[in-house]
N, C-alpha and C positions, 0 to 999 in steps of 0.2 A: 565467474566468467573468465577470470584471468587464467584459469586452468585450461580453458578451451580455445583461447586465441594466443597468439605470440605475445609474450610478456611486454616487449617494447611497445607494441601497438596498443596493448591494454593501458600502459602507462601514458601513452600519448593521448588516447581518448580521455583518460581521467584528467589530464592536465589541461586539455582544451575545452574546459567547461567553466562557466563563471564560478569563481571560488566561493566557498561558504564564508559567512561572516563569523565574528567572534562567538556569537551565541551557539551556532551549530558546531564550530570547532571545539568549544569547551564542552558541549554536551557529548560529542563523540569521545573526547578524552576522558570525561568523568564516567561515561558508560563503560569504557574499556577498563578503567581502574576499579570500578565497583563491582562490575559483573563480567569478569574476563571470560568465563565459560559460555556466556550468552551473547557477548558483544557482536558476534557475527550476524545476529538477527537484525541489526540496525541497517537501514538502507545506506548506501554510499552517497557521497555528496552529488555525484552526477545524476543518480536516480532521484534524489531529493529535488534537484533543480528541474528535472523532467516533470515531477509531480506538481511543482509550483506552476510551471509553464502550461501544463495540460489544464490545470484548474482555471488559469487565466483565459486560455483559449476557448474553453467551453462556456465561459461566462457564468460559471457555477456560483450559486448562492446557498445551496444546501448540499452538503457532502456527508458521506459516511465512510468511516475507516474501521476495518475489522482487523485487530491486532495492532496495539499501540506501542508496546515495549516501553522504551524510555522517552518517547515523544518526538523523535526527530522528524519522521514523516508527517506527523500531525502539524508540526510547525510549518513544514513546507506547503502542505495543503492549505492551512489556515491563512498563510501569507498570500495565497493566490485568490482568496475570497475577498469580496468587497467588505467594507466595515460592518455592514449589517448581515453578512453571511454567517452561516452556522455549520459547524462540523460535529457530527455525532461520532464519538470515538468509543469503540467497544474493546474491552479487555477484561481480564480476570485477576490481574496481579496488582495488589495494593502497593507492594514494594517497588516494582518497576515504575508504576504510574505516579508515585510520590515524587520521584525525580523528574518525570515528565511535567508535572504541574509546576514545579519550580522553574523549569526552563520555558514553559509556556508564558508564565508571568514575566520572565526576563525578556522574552521575545515580544511581549506586548500583544499576544494573541489569545490569552486565556479567556477573555470574554466571548470569543467566538467558538470555543470548544465546550461541548457537553460530554463529559466522560461518564460512561455507564460501566460499572464494575459488576458484570454478570456474564454468564455464558452468552456468546454472541448470537447463537441461534435463538435464544430466548428474547434477547433485545430486538433482533430484527423481526421476528414473528409478531411482536407486540406493536410494531409500527403500523400505521394506517396503510391500507392497500393502494391508496391513490398513487399514481405514478408521478411523484414530485421530486425524486432524488436526481440531482444534476450530475453528480460524480461520486463514484465509490471506489475504494481501494481495499483489496483483500491481501493481507500479509500475515496470516495466522497459522494455526495448525493445518497442515496440508490435507489430512484426511477429512477435515471439515469443509474444504473448498466447495464441493458440490452443493452442500447444504446452504452455504453462504451465497453462492451463485444463484441458486434457485429462489432464495429469499429476496435477493436484490434486483434481479432482472425485471420482474413484474412491477417493481416500485420505481424503476428508472423512467424518467420522462423520455419521450421520443427525441432522439438525438443525444440522450444522456450517455455518459461514458463510465464503463466499469474497467478498472485496472487490476490485473492479477499479477502478483510478484512470484518469482521462483518457479516459473512454468517450464524451465529446462531441467530443474533438479540435478544440477551438476552434470548434465548429459545423460542421466540415468533414465530419462523418458524413453531412450532408445533401447534400454535393457533394464527394466525395472527389477530392483532387488529387495525393495522394502515396500510396505503398504503405502507409504506416502508417495513413492515414485509411481506406483501403479495407479493410485487415485488421481494424481495430477495428469498422467498420460491419458487416462480415460476421460477426464474432463476436457483436456485439450482436444481430443477427438470429438467429444460431444458438442463443443462450441462450434466446430466446423459445420455440424449438421443442424444447428439451432437456427431456425428460420426467423427468429425474433431479432437477430443481431447480425452485424458484420464485424469481422475481427482481423487483427494482424498481430503477429508475435514478433517482438523486437529482441535482438541479441544484446540487450542491456544487462550487464552483470549476469545474473543467473536466469535471465529470461523474463521479459515483461510483456504480457498480453493485453492489448487494448481491445475492448469489446464495446461497440457502439450500438445502442438500441435503435432499431429502425422506426 
């Protein structure tokens, strides 16, 4: 997002957000040191704060995350849940999620998180079809977004919230150049026509779309 708005304004926005604690700062630093080529997949601290706040505002007790990486966003969601709340976290990387588990324990939220290491489509399709999910966050492979969206929307309760990350694709939704750009652009358009939901796209970092089940 810093490439799409004036850098000083981007820095101002970033600074005027409740600061991350030591756990999140250390996780960011260790992720950058251990996985420098992938560290850009981690949510920024302002987006993480937004996830916590949205979880709290929806009163969520059961949440789903598709795309865990090293666990920053999972901590943010889990912190917004009540003590008896649960987060189903979907990923395929043992290496990345080993670091996530370490920091979930340090953050004191590991008992709220159920990690499933399997293709997310498989995990989601195996869930009961009852609409019991309060909140879901999608931040995984972009070409898989439509599949994850269609698996999650029917399982959201009325008033439940689905959050999609990277829905601007660095601005390339205006001029798709890769399959991921085109897939996200097509999903953005499809959400507008989806009579099951209401939606709003926010210019937070690389675009965050909020989808509320009617």
